[in-house]
PyMOL Python script that loads the backbone (N, CA, C, O; Angstrom):
from pymol import cmd

cmd.read_pdbstr("""\
ATOM      1  N   MET A   1       3.107 -59.549  11.538  1.00  0.00           N
ATOM      2  CA  MET A   1       2.427 -58.059  11.503  1.00  0.00           C
ATOM      3  C   MET A   1       2.087 -56.622  12.411  1.00  0.00           C
ATOM      4  O   MET A   1       1.430 -56.557  13.450  1.00  0.00           O
ATOM      5  N   PRO A   2       2.380 -56.132  12.085  1.00  0.00           N
ATOM      6  CA  PRO A   2       2.061 -54.660  12.390  1.00  0.00           C
ATOM      7  C   PRO A   2       0.156 -54.400  13.251  1.00  0.00           C
ATOM      8  O   PRO A   2      -0.855 -54.938  12.801  1.00  0.00           O
ATOM      9  N   THR A   3       0.163 -54.155  13.578  1.00  0.00           N
ATOM     10  CA  THR A   3      -1.300 -54.040  14.799  1.00  0.00           C
ATOM     11  C   THR A   3      -1.911 -52.843  13.858  1.00  0.00           C
ATOM     12  O   THR A   3      -0.974 -52.129  13.498  1.00  0.00           O
ATOM     13  N   ASN A   4      -2.953 -52.460  13.425  1.00  0.00           N
ATOM     14  CA  ASN A   4      -3.252 -50.873  13.029  1.00  0.00           C
ATOM     15  C   ASN A   4      -3.656 -50.838  14.632  1.00  0.00           C
ATOM     16  O   ASN A   4      -3.750 -51.898  15.251  1.00  0.00           O
ATOM     17  N   PRO A   5      -3.942 -49.279  15.412  1.00  0.00           N
ATOM     18  CA  PRO A   5      -4.098 -48.924  16.528  1.00  0.00           C
ATOM     19  C   PRO A   5      -5.695 -49.114  16.344  1.00  0.00           C
ATOM     20  O   PRO A   5      -6.234 -49.626  15.363  1.00  0.00           O
ATOM     21  N   PRO A   6      -6.052 -48.826  16.979  1.00  0.00           N
ATOM     22  CA  PRO A   6      -7.497 -48.553  16.239  1.00  0.00           C
ATOM     23  C   PRO A   6      -8.059 -46.664  16.537  1.00  0.00           C
ATOM     24  O   PRO A   6      -7.679 -45.696  17.196  1.00  0.00           O
ATOM     25  N   HIS A   7      -9.496 -47.126  15.274  1.00  0.00           N
ATOM     26  CA  HIS A   7      -9.656 -46.209  14.377  1.00  0.00           C
ATOM     27  C   HIS A   7     -10.136 -45.003  15.575  1.00  0.00           C
ATOM     28  O   HIS A   7     -11.225 -45.219  16.106  1.00  0.00           O
ATOM     29  N   ASP A   8      -9.489 -43.942  15.951  1.00  0.00           N
ATOM     30  CA  ASP A   8     -10.679 -42.798  16.668  1.00  0.00           C
ATOM     31  C   ASP A   8     -11.326 -41.716  16.029  1.00  0.00           C
ATOM     32  O   ASP A   8     -10.688 -40.945  15.312  1.00  0.00           O
ATOM     33  N   SER A   9     -12.850 -41.564  16.279  1.00  0.00           N
ATOM     34  CA  SER A   9     -13.886 -40.950  15.613  1.00  0.00           C
ATOM     35  C   SER A   9     -13.814 -39.717  14.812  1.00  0.00           C
ATOM     36  O   SER A   9     -14.098 -39.231  13.717  1.00  0.00           O
ATOM     37  N   ASN A  10     -12.898 -39.305  16.769  1.00  0.00           N
ATOM     38  CA  ASN A  10     -12.435 -38.057  17.326  1.00  0.00           C
ATOM     39  C   ASN A  10     -11.755 -37.216  16.753  1.00  0.00           C
ATOM     40  O   ASN A  10     -11.997 -36.165  16.160  1.00  0.00           O
ATOM     41  N   VAL A  11     -10.195 -38.227  17.175  1.00  0.00           N
ATOM     42  CA  VAL A  11      -9.386 -38.254  16.027  1.00  0.00           C
ATOM     43  C   VAL A  11      -9.506 -37.077  14.206  1.00  0.00           C
ATOM     44  O   VAL A  11      -9.195 -35.979  13.743  1.00  0.00           O
ATOM     45  N   ASP A  12     -10.195 -38.408  13.850  1.00  0.00           N
ATOM     46  CA  ASP A  12     -10.844 -38.053  12.596  1.00  0.00           C
ATOM     47  C   ASP A  12     -11.158 -35.838  12.570  1.00  0.00           C
ATOM     48  O   ASP A  12     -10.619 -34.796  12.198  1.00  0.00           O
ATOM     49  N   ASP A  13     -12.462 -36.400  13.301  1.00  0.00           N
ATOM     50  CA  ASP A  13     -13.169 -34.817  13.485  1.00  0.00           C
ATOM     51  C   ASP A  13     -12.325 -33.485  13.327  1.00  0.00           C
ATOM     52  O   ASP A  13     -12.263 -32.541  12.539  1.00  0.00           O
ATOM     53  N   ARG A  14     -11.568 -34.004  14.758  1.00  0.00           N
ATOM     54  CA  ARG A  14      -9.668 -32.944  15.377  1.00  0.00           C
ATOM     55  C   ARG A  14      -9.426 -32.487  13.744  1.00  0.00           C
ATOM     56  O   ARG A  14      -9.488 -31.347  13.282  1.00  0.00           O
ATOM     57  N   LEU A  15      -9.117 -33.811  13.004  1.00  0.00           N
ATOM     58  CA  LEU A  15      -7.989 -33.679  12.367  1.00  0.00           C
ATOM     59  C   LEU A  15      -8.488 -33.034  11.101  1.00  0.00           C
ATOM     60  O   LEU A  15      -7.602 -32.514  10.423  1.00  0.00           O
ATOM     61  N   ILE A  16      -9.682 -32.959  10.649  1.00  0.00           N
ATOM     62  CA  ILE A  16     -10.873 -32.169   9.614  1.00  0.00           C
ATOM     63  C   ILE A  16     -10.927 -30.823  10.582  1.00  0.00           C
ATOM     64  O   ILE A  16     -10.675 -29.802   9.943  1.00  0.00           O
ATOM     65  N   ASN A  17     -11.111 -30.678  11.525  1.00  0.00           N
ATOM     66  CA  ASN A  17     -12.063 -29.745  12.005  1.00  0.00           C
ATOM     67  C   ASN A  17     -10.306 -28.794  11.890  1.00  0.00           C
ATOM     68  O   ASN A  17     -10.305 -27.628  12.283  1.00  0.00           O
ATOM     69  N   PHE A  18      -9.369 -29.219  11.514  1.00  0.00           N
ATOM     70  CA  PHE A  18      -7.675 -28.853  11.954  1.00  0.00           C
ATOM     71  C   PHE A  18      -7.516 -28.122  10.489  1.00  0.00           C
ATOM     72  O   PHE A  18      -6.902 -27.061  10.371  1.00  0.00           O
ATOM     73  N   GLU A  19      -8.093 -28.756   9.463  1.00  0.00           N
ATOM     74  CA  GLU A  19      -7.373 -29.196   7.892  1.00  0.00           C
ATOM     75  C   GLU A  19      -8.181 -27.882   7.408  1.00  0.00           C
ATOM     76  O   GLU A  19      -7.652 -27.119   6.599  1.00  0.00           O
ATOM     77  N   MET A  20      -9.622 -27.606   7.978  1.00  0.00           N
ATOM     78  CA  MET A  20     -10.412 -26.311   7.685  1.00  0.00           C
ATOM     79  C   MET A  20     -10.213 -24.900   8.132  1.00  0.00           C
ATOM     80  O   MET A  20     -10.419 -23.808   7.602  1.00  0.00           O
ATOM     81  N   HIS A  21      -9.614 -25.397   9.599  1.00  0.00           N
ATOM     82  CA  HIS A  21      -9.286 -23.570  10.095  1.00  0.00           C
ATOM     83  C   HIS A  21      -8.010 -23.406   9.585  1.00  0.00           C
ATOM     84  O   HIS A  21      -7.493 -22.293   9.681  1.00  0.00           O
ATOM     85  N   ILE A  22      -7.190 -24.645   8.869  1.00  0.00           N
ATOM     86  CA  ILE A  22      -6.049 -24.308   7.891  1.00  0.00           C
ATOM     87  C   ILE A  22      -6.859 -22.988   7.100  1.00  0.00           C
ATOM     88  O   ILE A  22      -6.872 -21.771   7.287  1.00  0.00           O
ATOM     89  N   ALA A  23      -7.438 -23.802   6.241  1.00  0.00           N
ATOM     90  CA  ALA A  23      -7.729 -23.630   5.416  1.00  0.00           C
ATOM     91  C   ALA A  23      -7.694 -22.023   5.181  1.00  0.00           C
ATOM     92  O   ALA A  23      -6.798 -21.330   4.698  1.00  0.00           O
ATOM     93  N   HIS A  24      -9.608 -21.487   5.939  1.00  0.00           N
ATOM     94  CA  HIS A  24      -9.141 -20.786   6.611  1.00  0.00           C
ATOM     95  C   HIS A  24      -8.771 -19.191   6.544  1.00  0.00           C
ATOM     96  O   HIS A  24      -9.123 -18.153   5.985  1.00  0.00           O
ATOM     97  N   LEU A  25      -7.685 -19.771   7.630  1.00  0.00           N
ATOM     98  CA  LEU A  25      -6.492 -18.628   7.526  1.00  0.00           C
ATOM     99  C   LEU A  25      -5.693 -18.503   6.906  1.00  0.00           C
ATOM    100  O   LEU A  25      -5.036 -17.518   7.243  1.00  0.00           O
ATOM    101  N   GLN A  26      -5.163 -19.198   5.745  1.00  0.00           N
ATOM    102  CA  GLN A  26      -4.313 -19.597   4.387  1.00  0.00           C
ATOM    103  C   GLN A  26      -5.382 -18.230   3.060  1.00  0.00           C
ATOM    104  O   GLN A  26      -4.791 -17.401   2.368  1.00  0.00           O
ATOM    105  N   ARG A  27      -7.060 -18.422   3.081  1.00  0.00           N
ATOM    106  CA  ARG A  27      -7.705 -17.890   3.013  1.00  0.00           C
ATOM    107  C   ARG A  27      -8.029 -16.298   3.441  1.00  0.00           C
ATOM    108  O   ARG A  27      -8.358 -15.680   2.429  1.00  0.00           O
ATOM    109  N   VAL A  28      -8.032 -15.571   4.472  1.00  0.00           N
ATOM    110  CA  VAL A  28      -7.884 -14.743   5.138  1.00  0.00           C
ATOM    111  C   VAL A  28      -5.574 -14.087   5.237  1.00  0.00           C
ATOM    112  O   VAL A  28      -5.097 -12.977   5.476  1.00  0.00           O
ATOM    113  N   VAL A  29      -5.044 -15.112   4.997  1.00  0.00           N
ATOM    114  CA  VAL A  29      -4.051 -13.894   4.389  1.00  0.00           C
ATOM    115  C   VAL A  29      -3.667 -14.168   3.883  1.00  0.00           C
ATOM    116  O   VAL A  29      -2.479 -14.469   3.996  1.00  0.00           O
ATOM    117  N   ASP A  30      -4.476 -14.320   2.710  1.00  0.00           N
ATOM    118  CA  ASP A  30      -3.545 -14.502   1.231  1.00  0.00           C
ATOM    119  C   ASP A  30      -4.507 -12.565   0.781  1.00  0.00           C
ATOM    120  O   ASP A  30      -3.984 -11.561   0.298  1.00  0.00           O
ATOM    121  N   GLN A  31      -6.208 -12.833   1.290  1.00  0.00           N
ATOM    122  CA  GLN A  31      -7.005 -11.279   1.697  1.00  0.00           C
ATOM    123  C   GLN A  31      -6.294 -10.762   2.190  1.00  0.00           C
ATOM    124  O   GLN A  31      -6.215  -9.668   1.630  1.00  0.00           O
ATOM    125  N   LEU A  32      -5.302 -10.844   3.353  1.00  0.00           N
ATOM    126  CA  LEU A  32      -4.991  -9.243   3.724  1.00  0.00           C
ATOM    127  C   LEU A  32      -3.604  -8.977   2.539  1.00  0.00           C
ATOM    128  O   LEU A  32      -3.479  -7.833   2.100  1.00  0.00           O
ATOM    129  N   ASN A  33      -2.609 -10.076   2.069  1.00  0.00           N
ATOM    130  CA  ASN A  33      -1.706  -9.943   1.299  1.00  0.00           C
ATOM    131  C   ASN A  33      -2.435  -9.276  -0.155  1.00  0.00           C
ATOM    132  O   ASN A  33      -1.836  -8.459  -0.855  1.00  0.00           O
ATOM    133  N   GLU A  34      -3.400  -9.627  -0.368  1.00  0.00           N
ATOM    134  CA  GLU A  34      -3.700  -8.051  -1.557  1.00  0.00           C
ATOM    135  C   GLU A  34      -3.874  -7.381  -0.710  1.00  0.00           C
ATOM    136  O   GLU A  34      -3.263  -6.358  -1.021  1.00  0.00           O
ATOM    137  N   VAL A  35      -4.395  -7.207   0.383  1.00  0.00           N
ATOM    138  CA  VAL A  35      -4.966  -5.190   0.637  1.00  0.00           C
ATOM    139  C   VAL A  35      -2.967  -5.212   0.987  1.00  0.00           C
ATOM    140  O   VAL A  35      -2.122  -4.770   0.210  1.00  0.00           O
ATOM    141  N   VAL A  36      -2.814  -5.579   1.763  1.00  0.00           N
ATOM    142  CA  VAL A  36      -1.406  -5.256   1.917  1.00  0.00           C
ATOM    143  C   VAL A  36      -0.438  -4.331   0.324  1.00  0.00           C
ATOM    144  O   VAL A  36       0.297  -3.345   0.360  1.00  0.00           O
ATOM    145  N   THR A  37      -0.933  -5.302  -1.050  1.00  0.00           N
ATOM    146  CA  THR A  37       0.194  -5.457  -1.616  1.00  0.00           C
ATOM    147  C   THR A  37      -0.823  -3.750  -2.305  1.00  0.00           C
ATOM    148  O   THR A  37      -0.195  -2.691  -2.306  1.00  0.00           O
ATOM    149  N   GLU A  38      -2.250  -3.767  -2.785  1.00  0.00           N
ATOM    150  CA  GLU A  38      -2.878  -2.548  -2.953  1.00  0.00           C
ATOM    151  C   GLU A  38      -2.755  -0.956  -1.870  1.00  0.00           C
ATOM    152  O   GLU A  38      -2.900   0.238  -2.134  1.00  0.00           O
ATOM    153  N   GLN A  39      -2.497  -1.545  -0.890  1.00  0.00           N
ATOM    154  CA  GLN A  39      -1.560  -0.279  -0.251  1.00  0.00           C
ATOM    155  C   GLN A  39      -0.477   0.449  -0.525  1.00  0.00           C
ATOM    156  O   GLN A  39      -0.419   1.617  -0.909  1.00  0.00           O
ATOM    157  N   ALA A  40       1.254  -1.095  -0.076  1.00  0.00           N
ATOM    158  CA  ALA A  40       1.581  -0.595  -1.173  1.00  0.00           C
ATOM    159  C   ALA A  40       1.622   0.555  -2.148  1.00  0.00           C
ATOM    160  O   ALA A  40       2.113   1.683  -2.114  1.00  0.00           O
ATOM    161  N   LYS A  41       0.855  -0.213  -3.125  1.00  0.00           N
ATOM    162  CA  LYS A  41       0.869   0.163  -4.793  1.00  0.00           C
ATOM    163  C   LYS A  41       0.276   1.802  -4.660  1.00  0.00           C
ATOM    164  O   LYS A  41       0.478   2.384  -5.726  1.00  0.00           O
ATOM    165  N   ARG A  42      -0.274   2.524  -3.821  1.00  0.00           N
ATOM    166  CA  ARG A  42      -1.045   3.166  -3.766  1.00  0.00           C
ATOM    167  C   ARG A  42      -0.193   4.704  -2.890  1.00  0.00           C
ATOM    168  O   ARG A  42      -0.284   5.900  -3.167  1.00  0.00           O
ATOM    169  N   GLN A  43       0.532   4.051  -1.880  1.00  0.00           N
ATOM    170  CA  GLN A  43       1.897   4.409  -0.816  1.00  0.00           C
ATOM    171  C   GLN A  43       2.340   5.513  -2.460  1.00  0.00           C
ATOM    172  O   GLN A  43       2.178   6.713  -2.679  1.00  0.00           O
ATOM    173  N   ASP A  44       2.733   4.760  -3.033  1.00  0.00           N
ATOM    174  CA  ASP A  44       3.774   4.381  -3.700  1.00  0.00           C
ATOM    175  C   ASP A  44       3.066   5.626  -5.030  1.00  0.00           C
ATOM    176  O   ASP A  44       3.793   6.502  -5.499  1.00  0.00           O
ATOM    177  N   ARG A  45       1.706   5.476  -5.422  1.00  0.00           N
ATOM    178  CA  ARG A  45       1.004   6.674  -6.139  1.00  0.00           C
ATOM    179  C   ARG A  45       1.872   8.573  -5.275  1.00  0.00           C
ATOM    180  O   ARG A  45       2.662   9.502  -5.440  1.00  0.00           O
ATOM    181  N   MET A  46       0.991   8.024  -4.507  1.00  0.00           N
ATOM    182  CA  MET A  46       0.974   8.828  -3.776  1.00  0.00           C
ATOM    183  C   MET A  46       2.449  10.134  -3.305  1.00  0.00           C
ATOM    184  O   MET A  46       2.754  11.326  -3.326  1.00  0.00           O
ATOM    185  N   GLN A  47       2.822   9.054  -3.006  1.00  0.00           N
ATOM    186  CA  GLN A  47       4.853   8.844  -2.857  1.00  0.00           C
ATOM    187  C   GLN A  47       4.778  10.617  -4.196  1.00  0.00           C
ATOM    188  O   GLN A  47       4.653  11.797  -3.870  1.00  0.00           O
ATOM    189  N   ASN A  48       4.907  10.052  -5.484  1.00  0.00           N
ATOM    190  CA  ASN A  48       4.725  10.509  -6.418  1.00  0.00           C
ATOM    191  C   ASN A  48       4.509  11.516  -6.708  1.00  0.00           C
ATOM    192  O   ASN A  48       5.248  12.450  -7.021  1.00  0.00           O
ATOM    193  N   THR A  49       3.119  11.389  -6.605  1.00  0.00           N
ATOM    194  CA  THR A  49       2.316  12.548  -6.275  1.00  0.00           C
ATOM    195  C   THR A  49       2.832  14.447  -5.479  1.00  0.00           C
ATOM    196  O   THR A  49       2.646  15.624  -5.788  1.00  0.00           O
ATOM    197  N   ILE A  50       3.688  13.487  -4.110  1.00  0.00           N
ATOM    198  CA  ILE A  50       3.636  14.475  -2.940  1.00  0.00           C
ATOM    199  C   ILE A  50       5.624  14.966  -3.871  1.00  0.00           C
ATOM    200  O   ILE A  50       6.187  16.053  -3.747  1.00  0.00           O
ATOM    201  N   ASN A  51       6.057  13.984  -4.519  1.00  0.00           N
ATOM    202  CA  ASN A  51       7.602  14.576  -4.852  1.00  0.00           C
ATOM    203  C   ASN A  51       7.467  15.968  -6.181  1.00  0.00           C
ATOM    204  O   ASN A  51       7.964  17.010  -6.610  1.00  0.00           O
ATOM    205  N   GLN A  52       6.444  15.014  -6.326  1.00  0.00           N
ATOM    206  CA  GLN A  52       5.919  16.391  -7.640  1.00  0.00           C
ATOM    207  C   GLN A  52       5.456  17.451  -6.954  1.00  0.00           C
ATOM    208  O   GLN A  52       6.359  18.288  -6.933  1.00  0.00           O
ATOM    209  N   LEU A  53       4.921  17.669  -6.633  1.00  0.00           N
ATOM    210  CA  LEU A  53       4.015  18.994  -5.482  1.00  0.00           C
ATOM    211  C   LEU A  53       4.757  19.113  -5.494  1.00  0.00           C
ATOM    212  O   LEU A  53       5.172  19.629  -6.532  1.00  0.00           O
ATOM    213  N   GLN A  54       5.926  18.753  -4.256  1.00  0.00           N
ATOM    214  CA  GLN A  54       7.546  19.030  -3.746  1.00  0.00           C
ATOM    215  C   GLN A  54       8.054  20.409  -4.947  1.00  0.00           C
ATOM    216  O   GLN A  54       8.099  21.621  -4.736  1.00  0.00           O
ATOM    217  N   ASN A  55       8.371  19.657  -6.162  1.00  0.00           N
ATOM    218  CA  ASN A  55       9.160  19.710  -7.287  1.00  0.00           C
ATOM    219  C   ASN A  55       8.434  21.195  -7.026  1.00  0.00           C
ATOM    220  O   ASN A  55       8.693  22.058  -6.186  1.00  0.00           O
ATOM    221  N   LYS A  56       7.312  21.143  -8.195  1.00  0.00           N
ATOM    222  CA  LYS A  56       6.138  22.062  -8.237  1.00  0.00           C
ATOM    223  C   LYS A  56       6.349  23.205  -7.024  1.00  0.00           C
ATOM    224  O   LYS A  56       6.862  24.101  -7.694  1.00  0.00           O
ATOM    225  N   ILE A  57       6.307  23.501  -6.252  1.00  0.00           N
ATOM    226  CA  ILE A  57       6.747  24.548  -4.670  1.00  0.00           C
ATOM    227  C   ILE A  57       7.405  24.837  -5.302  1.00  0.00           C
ATOM    228  O   ILE A  57       6.979  25.685  -6.086  1.00  0.00           O
ATOM    229  N   LYS A  58       9.078  24.361  -5.512  1.00  0.00           N
ATOM    230  CA  LYS A  58      10.364  24.660  -5.688  1.00  0.00           C
ATOM    231  C   LYS A  58      10.424  25.721  -6.538  1.00  0.00           C
ATOM    232  O   LYS A  58      10.808  26.867  -6.307  1.00  0.00           O
ATOM    233  N   GLU A  59       9.960  25.176  -7.664  1.00  0.00           N
ATOM    234  CA  GLU A  59      10.075  26.013  -8.931  1.00  0.00           C
ATOM    235  C   GLU A  59       9.008  26.834  -9.132  1.00  0.00           C
ATOM    236  O   GLU A  59       9.237  27.712  -9.965  1.00  0.00           O
ATOM    237  N   MET A  60       7.654  26.851  -8.537  1.00  0.00           N
ATOM    238  CA  MET A  60       7.419  28.521  -8.355  1.00  0.00           C
ATOM    239  C   MET A  60       8.413  29.662  -7.460  1.00  0.00           C
ATOM    240  O   MET A  60       8.850  30.735  -7.874  1.00  0.00           O
ATOM    241  N   LYS A  61       8.606  29.021  -6.076  1.00  0.00           N
ATOM    242  CA  LYS A  61      10.165  29.811  -5.473  1.00  0.00           C
ATOM    243  C   LYS A  61      10.282  31.028  -5.860  1.00  0.00           C
ATOM    244  O   LYS A  61       9.925  32.201  -5.751  1.00  0.00           O
ATOM    245  N   VAL A  62      11.283  29.845  -6.625  1.00  0.00           N
ATOM    246  CA  VAL A  62      12.385  30.012  -7.628  1.00  0.00           C
ATOM    247  C   VAL A  62      12.184  31.447  -8.412  1.00  0.00           C
ATOM    248  O   VAL A  62      12.755  32.538  -8.425  1.00  0.00           O
ATOM    249  N   GLU A  63      10.699  30.642  -9.262  1.00  0.00           N
ATOM    250  CA  GLU A  63       9.908  31.904 -10.580  1.00  0.00           C
ATOM    251  C   GLU A  63      10.207  32.809 -10.088  1.00  0.00           C
ATOM    252  O   GLU A  63      11.169  33.465 -10.486  1.00  0.00           O
ATOM    253  N   LYS A  64       9.111  33.319  -8.532  1.00  0.00           N
ATOM    254  CA  LYS A  64       8.506  34.365  -8.011  1.00  0.00           C
ATOM    255  C   LYS A  64      10.323  35.136  -7.672  1.00  0.00           C
ATOM    256  O   LYS A  64      10.522  36.318  -7.953  1.00  0.00           O
ATOM    257  N   GLU A  65      11.601  34.138  -6.988  1.00  0.00           N
ATOM    258  CA  GLU A  65      12.907  35.230  -6.388  1.00  0.00           C
ATOM    259  C   GLU A  65      13.585  35.492  -7.653  1.00  0.00           C
ATOM    260  O   GLU A  65      14.668  36.025  -7.896  1.00  0.00           O
ATOM    261  N   THR A  66      12.804  35.056  -8.298  1.00  0.00           N
ATOM    262  CA  THR A  66      14.215  35.245  -9.980  1.00  0.00           C
ATOM    263  C   THR A  66      13.202  36.397 -11.495  1.00  0.00           C
ATOM    264  O   THR A  66      13.482  36.697 -12.656  1.00  0.00           O
ATOM    265  N   SER A  67      11.509  36.807 -10.154  1.00  0.00           N
ATOM    266  CA  SER A  67      11.175  37.704 -11.498  1.00  0.00           C
ATOM    267  C   SER A  67      10.634  39.266 -10.404  1.00  0.00           C
ATOM    268  O   SER A  67      10.435  39.307  -9.190  1.00  0.00           O
ATOM    269  N   SER A  68      10.556  40.141 -11.226  1.00  0.00           N
ATOM    270  CA  SER A  68      10.697  41.515 -10.378  1.00  0.00           C
ATOM    271  C   SER A  68       9.090  41.421 -10.430  1.00  0.00           C
ATOM    272  O   SER A  68       8.663  40.760 -11.377  1.00  0.00           O
ATOM    273  N   ASP A  69       8.299  41.880  -9.713  1.00  0.00           N
ATOM    274  CA  ASP A  69       6.755  43.041  -9.126  1.00  0.00           C
ATOM    275  C   ASP A  69       5.934  42.827 -10.235  1.00  0.00           C
ATOM    276  O   ASP A  69       4.917  43.341  -9.769  1.00  0.00           O
ATOM    277  N   PRO A  70       5.582  42.426 -11.441  1.00  0.00           N
ATOM    278  CA  PRO A  70       4.386  43.125 -11.698  1.00  0.00           C
ATOM    279  C   PRO A  70       4.375  45.442 -11.705  1.00  0.00           C
ATOM    280  O   PRO A  70       4.495  46.310 -12.569  1.00  0.00           O
ATOM    281  N   LEU A  71       4.126  45.403  -9.984  1.00  0.00           N
ATOM    282  CA  LEU A  71       3.725  46.230  -9.598  1.00  0.00           C
ATOM    283  C   LEU A  71       5.277  48.334  -9.578  1.00  0.00           C
ATOM    284  O   LEU A  71       5.236  49.562  -9.662  1.00  0.00           O
ATOM    285  N   ASP A  72       6.360  47.020  -9.383  1.00  0.00           N
ATOM    286  CA  ASP A  72       7.480  47.948  -9.511  1.00  0.00           C
ATOM    287  C   ASP A  72       7.947  48.437 -10.469  1.00  0.00           C
ATOM    288  O   ASP A  72       8.434  49.567 -10.458  1.00  0.00           O
ATOM    289  N   GLU A  73       7.871  47.320 -11.993  1.00  0.00           N
ATOM    290  CA  GLU A  73       8.113  47.955 -13.278  1.00  0.00           C
ATOM    291  C   GLU A  73       7.682  49.545 -13.498  1.00  0.00           C
ATOM    292  O   GLU A  73       7.295  50.184 -12.520  1.00  0.00           O
ATOM    293  N   LYS A  74       7.732  49.947 -14.346  1.00  0.00           N
ATOM    294  CA  LYS A  74       7.845  51.000 -14.710  1.00  0.00           C
ATOM    295  C   LYS A  74       6.883  50.716 -16.046  1.00  0.00           C
ATOM    296  O   LYS A  74       7.118  49.694 -16.690  1.00  0.00           O
ATOM    297  N   PRO A  75       5.644  51.732 -16.536  1.00  0.00           N
ATOM    298  CA  PRO A  75       4.975  51.538 -17.868  1.00  0.00           C
ATOM    299  C   PRO A  75       6.411  51.488 -19.146  1.00  0.00           C
ATOM    300  O   PRO A  75       7.563  51.889 -19.312  1.00  0.00           O
ATOM    301  N   PRO A  76       5.412  50.754 -19.750  1.00  0.00           N
ATOM    302  CA  PRO A  76       6.406  51.004 -21.319  1.00  0.00           C
ATOM    303  C   PRO A  76       5.979  52.371 -21.868  1.00  0.00           C
ATOM    304  O   PRO A  76       6.419  52.558 -23.003  1.00  0.00           O
ATOM    305  N   HIS A  77       5.586  52.909 -21.605  1.00  0.00           N
ATOM    306  CA  HIS A  77       5.563  54.418 -22.088  1.00  0.00           C
ATOM    307  C   HIS A  77       6.336  55.579 -20.885  1.00  0.00           C
ATOM    308  O   HIS A  77       6.090  56.760 -21.129  1.00  0.00           O
ATOM    309  N   TYR A  78       7.182  55.322 -19.705  1.00  0.00           N
ATOM    310  CA  TYR A  78       7.206  55.983 -19.396  1.00  0.00           C
ATOM    311  C   TYR A  78       9.102  56.459 -18.999  1.00  0.00           C
ATOM    312  O   TYR A  78       9.371  57.539 -18.473  1.00  0.00           O
TER     313      TYR A  78
END
""", "prot")
cmd.dss("prot")
cmd.show_as("cartoon", "prot")
cmd.util.cbc("prot")
cmd.orient("prot")
């Protein structure tokens, strides 16, 4: 019949401390994951906005290049 090693309360205390520490670290990791996920979503929205603005600027440049200057146009009665 195997004998059980003597029970050491110091080992139990250390194990409890490790478990508490791991639980705390897991909570921190979960919180950081939420922050990273939200930042990624925000970055995607910002990139979409930048792309829309770039397209609008290109459209405005093309429009400006193709339209004539109103000051150069002769009035309709001329």
